[in-house]
C-alpha positions in Angstrom: 32.0 13.7 -26.6 31.2 13.2 -30.1 27.9 13.2 -29.6 27.7 16.3 -27.5 30.5 17.7 -30.1 33.0 19.0 -27.5 36.2 18.2 -29.1 39.4 17.0 -26.7 41.0 20.3 -26.9 38.0 22.0 -25.5 38.1 19.4 -22.7 41.9 19.8 -22.3 41.1 23.6 -21.9 39.4 22.8 -18.8 41.4 20.7 -16.9 44.3 22.4 -17.7 42.8 26.1 -17.0 39.6 25.2 -15.2 37.5 28.8 -13.7 36.1 26.5 -10.5 37.0 23.0 -9.3 34.8 20.7 -6.6 34.7 17.7 -5.6 30.8 15.9 -6.4 29.7 12.3 -5.8 33.9 11.0 -4.9 34.9 12.5 -8.3 36.9 15.9 -9.2 34.5 18.1 -10.7 35.8 21.5 -13.1 34.9 23.6 -15.2 35.6 26.1 -18.1 33.3 29.2 -18.8 32.9 29.2 -23.0 33.3 31.6 -25.5 29.0 31.6 -25.9 28.7 31.7 -22.7 28.1 28.3 -22.1 29.5 25.8 -18.9 31.6 22.6 -19.5 32.1 20.3 -17.2 33.9 17.3 -16.7 33.9 14.9 -14.0 37.5 12.9 -13.4 39.7 11.0 -11.4 43.0 11.2 -10.7 45.3 7.6 -10.4 48.6 8.7 -9.2 49.2 12.4 -10.2 47.1 11.9 -13.4 43.5 12.5 -14.6 42.0 10.1 -16.3 38.2 11.0 -17.5 35.2 9.2 -16.0 33.6 7.0 -19.3 30.2 7.3 -18.2 30.0 10.9 -17.1 32.8 12.4 -18.9 32.1 16.0 -20.2 29.0 18.2 -20.5 27.7 22.0 -21.0 25.4 23.2 -19.2 24.8 26.0 -18.1 24.6 27.0 -13.9 28.2 26.4 -11.9 27.9 23.0 -9.7 28.7 23.2 -6.3 29.7 25.9 -4.3 
């Protein structure tokens, strides 16, 4: 996140109010369009009703929506 200049606030917004969610690679993915037109994609795992961000994938920007 630090290298990609994505804040914890942005990450939380994607998880709280995603525009799109789906399963990929055995993980849940949440996406939200940003004001700049990019899409933030977060991969996470839910354990005991609590979302845990997967450290090796975490969050990144993209221009295309994931699986539809």
